[in-house]
Structure formats: C-alpha cells, structure tokens
C-alpha positions as CSV (number, residue, x, y, z in Angstrom):
1,M,-23.0,-10.1,4.0
2,D,-22.2,-7.0,2.3
3,K,-19.1,-6.4,0.3
4,K,-16.0,-6.3,2.3
5,T,-12.6,-4.7,1.5
6,L,-9.5,-5.9,3.0
7,R,-6.6,-3.2,2.8
8,I,-3.1,-4.7,2.9
9,H,-0.3,-2.5,3.8
10,P,3.4,-3.5,3.4
11,H,5.8,-2.8,6.3
12,G,9.7,-3.4,6.4
13,L,9.9,-5.0,2.8
14,Q,13.5,-5.5,1.6
15,K,12.7,-6.0,-2.1
16,D,9.7,-6.1,-4.4
17,T,7.4,-8.9,-3.1
18,T,4.5,-10.8,-4.8
19,I,1.8,-12.7,-2.9
20,A,-0.7,-15.2,-4.3
21,L,-4.2,-15.4,-2.7
22,M,-6.2,-18.7,-3.1
23,F,-9.1,-20.3,-1.3
24,E,-8.1,-23.5,0.6
25,P,-9.7,-26.3,-1.4
26,P,-11.7,-29.1,0.4
27,R,-9.9,-32.2,1.2
28,S,-10.8,-34.8,-1.6
29,R,-9.2,-37.8,-3.1
30,Q,-9.7,-36.1,-6.4
31,L,-7.5,-33.1,-5.4
32,F,-4.9,-32.4,-8.0
33,K,-6.4,-35.2,-10.2
34,N,-9.5,-33.7,-11.7
35,Q,-10.2,-31.2,-8.9
36,F,-7.8,-28.1,-8.8
37,P,-7.5,-25.0,-6.7
38,V,-7.2,-21.7,-8.7
39,V,-5.1,-18.6,-7.8
40,W,-7.7,-16.0,-7.0
41,K,-5.5,-12.8,-6.7
42,V,-2.0,-11.9,-7.3
43,L,-0.7,-8.7,-5.5
44,T,2.8,-6.9,-6.0
45,F,4.3,-4.7,-3.5
46,P,7.1,-2.5,-4.7
47,V,9.6,-1.9,-2.1
48,K,9.5,2.0,-2.4
49,N,5.7,2.1,-2.5
50,R,4.0,2.0,0.9
51,S,0.5,2.7,-0.4
52,G,-0.7,-0.9,-0.2
53,S,-3.3,-2.9,-2.2
54,S,-7.1,-3.8,-1.7
55,I,-9.1,-6.9,-2.3
56,Q,-12.8,-7.0,-2.3
57,Y,-14.8,-10.0,-1.1
58,L,-18.6,-10.5,-1.6
59,P,-20.0,-13.9,-1.2
60,R,-22.0,-14.1,-4.6
61,F,-21.2,-17.6,-5.7
62,A,-21.7,-19.0,-9.2
63,L,-21.1,-22.3,-11.2
64,A,-19.3,-22.0,-14.7
65,Y,-18.0,-23.9,-17.5
66,G,-15.1,-23.0,-19.6
67,Q,-11.8,-24.0,-21.2
68,V,-8.3,-24.3,-19.8
69,D,-5.4,-23.0,-22.1
70,Q,-1.9,-24.3,-22.4
71,N,-0.7,-22.0,-19.5
72,Y,-3.3,-23.7,-17.3
73,I,-5.5,-20.5,-17.1
74,F,-9.2,-21.1,-16.9
75,H,-11.3,-19.1,-19.2
76,P,-15.1,-19.1,-18.3
77,T,-17.5,-19.2,-21.2
78,A,-20.8,-18.9,-19.0
79,W,-22.0,-19.1,-15.7
80,V,-25.0,-19.0,-13.5
81,E,-25.4,-17.7,-9.8
82,A,-25.5,-20.6,-7.4
83,Q,-26.9,-21.2,-4.1
84,R,-26.3,-24.0,-1.5
85,G,-29.0,-26.7,-1.8
86,V,-29.8,-25.8,-5.4
87,I,-28.7,-28.0,-8.3
88,S,-27.6,-26.1,-11.3
89,N,-28.1,-28.1,-14.6
90,L,-25.8,-27.7,-17.7
91,S,-27.3,-29.1,-20.8
92,G,-27.1,-28.8,-24.7
93,A,-24.9,-29.8,-27.3
94,T,-20.9,-29.3,-27.0
95,D,-21.1,-26.0,-28.9
96,Q,-24.4,-24.8,-27.5
97,L,-24.3,-25.4,-23.8
98,I,-26.6,-23.5,-21.5
99,F,-27.5,-23.4,-17.8
100,D,-31.1,-24.7,-17.4
101,Q,-33.3,-23.7,-14.5
102,S,-32.0,-24.7,-11.1
103,I,-33.9,-27.4,-9.0
104,H,-33.9,-27.6,-5.5
105,G,-32.1,-30.7,-3.9
106,D,-32.1,-32.5,-0.6
107,D,-28.8,-31.1,0.6
108,S,-29.0,-27.7,1.8
109,E,-25.2,-27.2,2.6
110,H,-23.5,-27.9,-0.8
111,F,-23.2,-26.3,-4.2
112,V,-24.1,-28.9,-7.0
113,C,-23.8,-28.9,-10.8
114,K,-25.1,-31.6,-13.1
115,N,-23.5,-32.0,-16.5
116,N,-26.4,-33.2,-18.6
117,S,-24.8,-32.0,-21.9
118,S,-23.7,-34.2,-24.6
119,G,-20.0,-34.0,-23.8
120,V,-17.2,-33.9,-21.4
121,V,-16.8,-30.4,-19.9
122,N,-14.6,-28.3,-17.3
123,L,-16.7,-26.9,-14.5
124,S,-15.8,-24.3,-12.0
125,I,-17.1,-22.7,-8.8
126,G,-16.2,-19.1,-8.2
127,L,-17.3,-15.5,-7.1
128,L,-19.3,-13.0,-9.1
129,N,-18.0,-9.4,-9.4
130,G,-20.2,-6.6,-10.9
131,K,-23.4,-6.6,-12.6
132,G,-24.9,-6.7,-16.1
133,A,-22.3,-6.3,-18.9
134,D,-19.7,-5.6,-16.5
135,Q,-20.2,-8.8,-14.4
136,K,-17.1,-11.1,-14.2
137,F,-16.6,-14.5,-13.1
138,E,-13.7,-15.2,-10.8
139,P,-12.8,-19.1,-10.5
140,I,-11.7,-20.4,-7.2
141,L,-12.1,-24.3,-7.9
142,V,-12.0,-26.2,-11.1
143,W,-13.2,-29.8,-12.1
144,T,-11.7,-31.0,-15.4
145,N,-13.2,-33.4,-17.7
146,V,-16.6,-33.9,-16.0
147,A,-18.3,-36.8,-17.8
148,T,-21.7,-36.6,-19.4
149,G,-24.4,-37.4,-16.7
150,S,-22.0,-36.7,-13.7
151,D,-22.2,-34.0,-11.2
152,V,-19.7,-32.0,-8.9
153,T,-20.4,-31.2,-5.4
154,T,-18.6,-28.9,-2.9
155,K,-19.1,-27.6,0.5
156,F,-17.2,-24.5,0.2
157,T,-15.7,-22.7,3.0
158,P,-13.9,-19.3,2.4
159,N,-10.7,-20.0,3.9
160,L,-8.3,-17.6,2.1
161,T,-4.7,-18.4,2.3
162,D,-1.7,-16.2,1.3
163,H,1.6,-17.5,-0.3
164,V,4.6,-15.4,-1.0
165,T,5.7,-16.4,-4.6
166,R,6.2,-15.1,-8.0
167,D,5.3,-18.3,-9.9
168,Y,1.5,-17.8,-10.5
169,Q,-1.0,-15.7,-12.3
170,A,-4.6,-14.9,-11.3
171,T,-7.1,-17.6,-12.4
172,E,-4.2,-20.1,-12.9
173,I,-5.0,-23.7,-11.9
174,L,-2.7,-25.2,-9.4
175,R,-1.7,-28.8,-10.4
176,G,0.0,-29.5,-7.1
177,E,0.6,-28.1,-3.6
178,M,2.1,-24.6,-3.5
179,E,6.0,-24.8,-3.0
180,T,5.8,-22.3,-0.1
181,D,3.9,-22.6,3.1
182,A,1.0,-20.3,3.5
183,I,2.1,-17.2,5.7
184,W,-1.7,-16.4,6.5
185,S,-5.2,-18.2,6.6
186,Y,-8.4,-16.6,7.4
187,N,-12.1,-17.6,7.1
188,L,-13.8,-14.7,5.2
189,D,-17.0,-15.5,6.8
190,K,-15.7,-13.8,9.9
191,L,-15.8,-10.5,8.0
192,S,-19.6,-10.3,8.5
193,E,-19.0,-9.1,12.1
194,M,-16.3,-6.7,11.1
195,D,-16.2,-3.2,9.4
196,D,-16.8,-2.8,5.8
197,V,-13.0,-1.9,5.5
198,T,-10.4,-3.9,7.5
199,L,-6.7,-3.0,7.6
200,W,-3.9,-5.8,7.5
201,N,-0.3,-5.4,7.9
202,F,2.1,-7.4,5.6
203,V,5.4,-7.5,7.4
204,E,8.9,-8.8,6.6
205,D,10.9,-9.7,9.6
206,D,14.2,-7.8,9.4
207,E,16.3,-10.5,10.9
208,S,14.8,-13.8,9.8
209,G,13.4,-12.4,6.4
210,S,10.1,-14.4,7.2
211,F,6.7,-12.8,6.2
212,S,3.5,-12.5,8.1
213,I,0.0,-10.8,7.9
214,N,-1.8,-9.5,11.0
215,T,-4.3,-6.9,12.1
216,E,-2.0,-5.6,15.0
217,T,-1.1,-1.9,15.0
218,L,2.6,-1.5,14.5
219,W,5.0,0.6,16.5
220,G,3.2,0.0,19.7
221,C,0.2,2.1,19.0
222,N,-3.0,1.7,20.8
223,S,-5.4,-0.1,18.4
224,S,-8.0,2.5,19.5
225,Y,-6.6,4.9,17.1
226,L,-8.1,3.1,14.2
227,N,-11.6,4.0,15.3
228,L,-11.2,7.8,15.7
229,W,-13.3,8.7,12.7
230,H,-17.0,9.3,12.0
231,I,-18.7,6.0,11.5
232,N,-19.6,6.8,7.8
233,I,-15.9,7.4,6.7
234,Q,-13.9,4.8,5.1
235,V,-10.4,5.8,5.7
236,E,-7.0,4.6,4.3
237,I,-4.1,4.9,6.7
238,K,-0.9,5.2,5.0
239,E,1.0,5.3,8.2
240,L,0.2,5.4,12.0
241,R,2.7,6.3,14.7
242,L,2.5,7.5,18.2
243,G,3.3,11.1,18.3
244,G,5.0,13.1,15.6
245,H,3.6,14.9,12.5
246,Y,0.4,13.5,10.8
247,I,-1.5,14.6,7.8
248,Y,-4.9,13.0,7.4
249,F,-7.2,13.5,4.4
250,V,-11.0,13.0,4.7
251,P,-14.0,14.9,3.3
252,E,-14.7,18.0,5.1
253,A,-18.3,17.0,5.4
254,Q,-17.3,14.1,7.6
255,Y,-14.8,15.6,9.9
256,V,-12.8,14.0,12.8
257,T,-15.0,13.9,15.8
258,A,-12.5,13.0,18.5
259,V,-8.7,12.7,19.0
260,G,-9.0,10.3,22.0
261,D,-6.5,9.0,24.5
262,G,-4.9,5.6,24.1
263,D,-3.1,3.6,26.8
264,R,0.2,5.1,25.7
265,G,-0.6,8.8,25.0
266,K,-1.9,10.4,21.8
267,P,-0.8,12.2,18.8
268,G,0.7,15.7,19.6
269,T,2.4,14.7,22.9
270,K,5.1,17.2,24.0
271,G,8.2,17.2,21.8
272,N,6.4,16.0,18.8
273,F,4.3,17.7,16.2
274,C,1.0,16.9,14.6
275,I,-0.7,18.3,11.4
276,E,-4.2,17.2,10.4
277,Y,-5.4,17.8,6.8
278,L,-9.1,17.3,6.2
279,P,-9.6,18.2,2.5
280,E,-13.0,18.8,1.0
281,F,-14.5,16.6,-1.6
282,L,-12.4,16.9,-4.7
283,T,-14.9,17.7,-7.5
284,G,-12.4,17.3,-10.6
285,A,-12.9,14.4,-13.0
286,W,-9.3,13.3,-12.6
287,D,-7.2,11.7,-10.0
288,T,-5.3,14.6,-8.1
289,T,-1.6,14.2,-7.0
290,L,0.0,16.4,-4.3
291,M,3.8,16.5,-4.1
292,L,5.6,17.7,-0.9
293,M,9.1,18.9,-0.6
294,F,11.1,21.2,1.9
295,E,12.3,24.4,0.4
296,P,16.1,24.3,-0.3
297,P,18.1,27.2,1.2
298,N,18.9,30.0,-1.4
299,S,22.3,29.1,-3.0
300,S,24.1,30.1,-6.2
301,K,24.8,26.3,-6.5
302,L,21.1,25.2,-6.4
303,Y,20.5,22.9,-9.3
304,R,24.2,22.8,-10.2
305,D,25.5,20.4,-7.4
306,Q,22.8,21.0,-4.8
307,F,19.3,19.6,-5.4
308,P,16.0,19.4,-3.4
309,V,14.5,15.9,-3.0
310,V,10.7,15.1,-3.1
311,W,9.8,14.0,0.3
312,K,6.2,12.7,-0.2
313,V,3.7,12.1,-3.1
314,I,0.0,11.6,-2.3
315,T,-2.7,10.7,-4.8
316,F,-6.4,11.5,-4.2
317,R,-9.1,9.6,-6.5
318,A,-11.3,11.7,-8.4
319,K,-14.7,12.2,-6.7
320,G,-13.7,9.8,-3.8
321,H,-13.3,10.0,-0.1
322,S,-9.5,9.7,0.1
323,K,-7.2,10.2,3.3
324,A,-3.4,9.9,3.8
325,A,-1.4,10.0,6.9
326,L,2.0,11.4,6.9
327,H,4.4,11.6,9.9
328,Y,7.0,14.3,10.6
329,Q,9.4,14.6,13.5
330,Q,12.6,16.7,13.2
331,R,15.3,14.2,13.7
332,L,17.9,15.4,11.2
333,A,20.6,13.0,9.6
334,F,23.3,13.1,7.0
335,G,23.2,10.4,4.3
336,Y,25.6,8.7,1.8
337,A,23.6,8.8,-1.4
338,Q,23.3,7.1,-4.8
339,T,20.9,8.1,-7.6
340,D,19.6,5.7,-10.4
341,W,18.4,6.3,-13.8
342,D,15.2,7.9,-12.6
343,N,17.0,10.3,-10.5
344,L,15.6,8.5,-7.4
345,V,18.0,9.0,-4.2
346,D,18.9,5.7,-2.4
347,S,21.0,6.0,0.7
348,A,23.3,3.3,1.7
349,A,24.4,4.7,5.1
350,W,23.3,7.5,7.4
351,V,23.9,9.2,10.9
352,E,21.6,11.3,13.0
353,V,23.1,14.7,13.7
354,A,22.0,17.7,15.9
355,S,22.6,21.5,15.4
356,G,26.1,22.4,15.7
357,E,27.5,18.9,15.2
358,V,30.0,17.8,12.5
359,S,29.7,14.3,11.0
360,R,32.3,12.6,9.0
361,I,32.1,9.8,6.2
362,S,35.3,7.7,5.5
363,G,36.1,4.6,3.8
364,K,36.9,3.4,0.3
365,A,34.6,2.9,-2.3
366,G,31.8,0.4,-1.4
367,Q,32.7,0.7,2.3
368,K,32.0,4.2,3.2
369,R,30.6,4.6,6.7
370,F,29.9,7.4,9.2
371,G,31.9,7.7,12.2
372,H,31.0,9.6,15.6
373,N,29.9,13.2,15.4
374,A,32.0,16.0,16.8
375,K,30.9,19.4,18.3
376,G,31.4,22.2,15.7
377,H,33.0,25.4,16.6
378,A,30.8,28.3,17.2
379,T,28.1,27.3,14.6
380,K,24.6,26.2,14.5
381,K,24.9,24.7,11.1
382,L,25.0,21.1,10.4
383,V,28.1,20.0,8.8
384,C,29.3,16.8,7.2
385,K,32.8,16.2,5.9
386,N,33.9,13.8,3.2
387,N,37.1,12.1,4.7
388,T,37.2,9.5,1.8
389,D,39.7,9.7,-1.0
390,S,37.1,10.4,-3.7
391,R,34.0,12.5,-4.5
392,A,30.7,11.5,-2.7
393,N,27.0,12.1,-3.0
394,L,25.8,13.5,0.5
395,S,22.2,14.1,1.5
396,I,20.3,15.7,4.5
397,G,16.9,14.3,5.8
398,F,15.1,12.8,8.5
399,V,15.3,9.5,10.3
400,R,12.4,7.6,11.9
401,G,12.5,4.5,14.2
402,D,15.5,3.1,15.8
403,G,17.9,0.1,15.5
404,I,17.3,-2.2,12.7
405,N,13.8,-0.5,12.1
406,Q,15.3,2.9,11.5
407,R,14.5,4.5,8.0
408,Y,16.0,7.5,6.3
409,E,14.3,9.9,4.1
410,P,16.3,12.4,2.2
411,T,15.2,16.0,1.5
412,M,18.3,17.6,-0.2
413,L,21.2,16.3,-2.0
414,W,24.7,17.6,-2.8
415,T,26.5,15.8,-5.6
416,G,30.0,15.2,-6.2
417,V,31.4,16.6,-2.9
418,G,35.2,16.6,-3.3
419,A,37.5,14.6,-1.0
420,K,38.4,16.4,2.1
421,S,35.5,19.0,1.4
422,N,32.5,19.4,3.5
423,V,28.8,20.5,3.1
424,A,27.0,23.0,5.7
425,V,23.6,23.8,6.0
426,Q,21.0,25.4,8.5
427,F,18.0,23.6,8.0
428,T,14.6,25.2,8.3
429,P,11.6,22.9,7.8
430,I,9.6,25.0,5.3
431,L,7.2,22.6,3.8
432,S,5.6,23.4,0.3
433,A,3.0,21.6,-1.6
434,Y,2.5,21.3,-5.4
435,I,-0.1,19.7,-7.6
436,T,1.8,17.6,-10.1
437,R,2.0,14.1,-11.4
438,D,5.6,14.3,-12.6
439,Y,7.5,13.3,-9.6
440,K,8.1,10.4,-7.2
441,A,9.1,10.3,-3.6
442,T,13.0,10.5,-3.3
443,E,13.3,12.2,-6.6
444,M,16.0,14.8,-6.9
445,L,14.7,17.8,-8.6
446,R,17.0,19.0,-11.7
447,G,15.2,22.2,-11.9
448,E,12.4,24.4,-10.6
449,V,8.9,22.6,-10.2
450,E,6.9,23.5,-13.2
451,T,3.8,24.6,-11.2
452,D,3.6,27.2,-8.4
453,A,3.3,25.9,-4.6
454,I,-0.2,26.0,-3.5
455,W,0.8,26.1,0.1
456,T,3.9,26.7,2.1
457,V,4.5,26.6,5.8
458,N,7.1,26.5,8.5
459,L,6.5,23.5,10.6
460,D,8.3,24.9,13.4
461,Q,5.6,27.6,13.7
462,L,2.7,25.1,13.9
463,D,0.9,24.0,17.1
464,D,1.2,20.5,18.2
465,V,-2.0,19.7,16.4
466,T,-3.5,21.7,13.5
467,G,-6.2,21.0,10.8
468,W,-6.3,21.9,7.1
469,N,-8.6,21.5,4.1
470,L,-7.3,20.7,0.6
471,V,-10.0,22.5,-1.6
472,E,-10.6,22.5,-5.5
473,D,-12.6,25.3,-6.7
474,D,-15.6,24.3,-8.6
475,V,-15.4,27.0,-11.2
476,T,-11.6,27.7,-11.9
477,G,-10.4,24.2,-10.9
478,A,-7.6,25.8,-8.8
479,F,-6.5,24.1,-5.6
480,G,-5.6,25.4,-2.4
481,I,-5.0,24.4,1.3
482,E,-6.9,26.2,3.9
483,R,-6.8,26.2,7.7
484,A,-9.8,23.7,9.0
485,R,-12.5,24.7,11.4
486,F,-12.1,21.5,13.2
487,V,-9.0,19.8,14.9
C-alpha cells in the first residue's frame, strides 16, 4: 500500500480541542504490565482555525530498542525494518547493541524480535517515516524489561483510535486505559482501497457537546461533489456547501473538468453565487498568504471609530498544489462585538437584516440582545440603533447556516457607538485581495493595508459561476488574479 493521507477538518468546535491518536493494542495478559501502547499522534484544533490537520500512514513497520524517560516518553536508539514471519535478532553488549541479520521463522503472520543481547532491554514496534538520514521511527507498542534470551511477538492490526484528551504527548507510553472512550476507530488496512487523500470530519454536537469523526459530507451536500476534480489532483477542501460563493485553488494545468449535478442541485443555483479560482502553480520559494476583505465605505471616521475587518486568510504552500474553498452568500447581519488584545473581533450576538430595515440592540452589560427588526423610513440603508444605556461596539457582516448551526462573520466594525445613537450603512460587496502575512481572519484593521490590492471585484456583478487564476510572475515575483479560461 502506498502512503495514505487522512485530512481531518474540524466543524462546530466550541473551544480549542486536542485529540490523541493511538493504535489499539493486541489483547494480552501482559497489557499494562510489561506491554504498553504508545500515543502515535496528538493534534490540536484551535476554535478559530478551520484549516484542519493531516496525518500520513505508510505500513512500513520496524522493531527498535530504546529508553523510557521519567515522563514515560519512549526514545528509540536503533531500529530495523521488520516483516511478518521474519525474526529480528538483537545482540551485543549493553552499550553496543545491534540488530543482526534477520532469519525467517515458521510463523508468517507475526512480527518477532529476539533479545540475544547480554542485558535487559526495552523493545518496540512502530512505523518508519522518511529515508536515509531523515528517517524516523514512530513507536506504537513498547515492551519493557525484556530479559536476555526472550523474544516479543505481535500480530499487529492497524486499528487506529481517537480520543479527545489533553493529557498525553506523542510517543508517550500509556500505563493504563485512556480516561475517555474512543470517539472513532478505523482499520487503516481499508485505506488500500481508497484514494491517496481521504477527508474526515471532526464534529462537535452543538447540543450534547459530544464528538465524532466521520466521512459524511456536511450540510446535506451530495458526496459526489468530492469527486469533481481531475484524477491527478490532490485537493484540500476548506469548506463545502450547496450553493453560494465558492473559491477553489488548484494548479491551472490540472483544471476542473466538470461541475456535475448532485441529487440536491449544484453550486450556482439561482439566488446564490459561485466563484471558482484556479490559480497557476506558485513558483516562489516561500509560502504565499492571501488576505481578503470587503472595501469599507468612504468616511471621515474610517480608522477612527469605523474599521474594516479581515474576512478570510488563505495560505498556499511554496511550489505546492493547493486549493481553498470559500463560500459567500449575501445574508447581511448586525452584530454586537468585542475585541481582544490581538484586535480579533468576537461577536456575542447578531441579527439578520435586510435593506431598509432597522435593528435595535438593548439590555444591560453582559445581557445585550437584539430585538425584532423594524421597517425604516424611505431609506435603503441598513440601520442599527444602540438602545442600551452605554457605549457598544457594533459590526456588520454575513450569517451562514440556520438555528444553532448559524455562524456570523464580521466585515466592518464601529467602536464606542454611543447610547441612543445608531450606525447606518449601504453595503456593497466589493471584495479585495492582498498578498500579506500580517493579518488573521476577523482582525480589525487599525489603518491601511501596507500593500496594494492585487484584485478587486464587485461580487454583485459576477455570474453565478466564474473562474480565476492566482498567478505569480516568474521574473518580477509580482502576483495577480486573472480570469480563468475554464469554469
């Protein structure tokens, strides 16, 4: 089996969440006595980062000997690639241990290692990653205090389990059962029949707070949308929804060959909008970050008490084939906002609003809420009144989803709006793109972006589906976004 990549995307996380991945140990009377499972990977998903994480699996097994430190972390000293039915032999003095030539055994299903050295050793089975000087051994099972003349045997099945916990480190030996139940278990041998890159959803239930991992497409989309691409493209989907705005990033040479119909429609259905970006292969030696924000209206108060907010930040790996999906649908809303030390905007409450409507926020500190919208008088502007008894930070942005799954994304912020005062805006969705690493999504801009925009477009003027290339000039290093030939 070739190397397989499992791409795990978080959805609906309420706080930073850490998962520990380990292989289920074989059942044995020696389990947690002198045979111990080892944490393979530890992944942390920040609540405000939806980019996900990847793990790679290649069934190259090895046997190793090593030391266990005071924190129960296993440190391999040396290892040898192992095969089922082949006995690996460890010999030598305590300070000069070596793996001799392996010999074929009678058992074709088990991994076997004999301790023919002069002392007691710690042995491990694990996975090999890399080659040559960069090769690393990743332990998955450890036997401690293996006596001289003894051997260890295991019929290893790669059943990977996932636990939500912050209590462990990678390569840490587990001296007892995990304190939490596994939320997911999967035999990685099944990956041999799947694509080289598979997508998995890491989901937190809004009501129960329980976690799960699955391969089902979220938001009711037909799963065929994961197969719209040329067979040689390895894509990374940041977000996939039925209808609305999409921005996709893949190399121009391997363009999208079909949009395709699903059971429930397709992107670009009437009333929604869809953009597809198909950038050319980025030639630079450095990762490239694209920041997208909506242009604020011209105002004398801009950067005084009225601030644009970063909408999306996307990073493309140097000389890589990267892609991002970005959804836009003009469902405007006002929000009650707070900012942290990093100028990130967090919204405690919001209300959807239509052109010509007036929304109101009321309540005391810590209890502010939006009431029902009212119709404005002869205006197409969106208006929000601060009916509280103190100043408030108000924002305008977009909502997506409904009910408990609804999310709010601010695009502009007014700070210190006085009691009984209001803000009014006629929003035009003019989106600009900048090449810069200095910003995060939902960050308020205290001043002009230090670089010029490489692309500006009014989203209201686009067709339902359009295509674009993100291009880096080989000679000048300048970036641009150009209309694509294929949609």
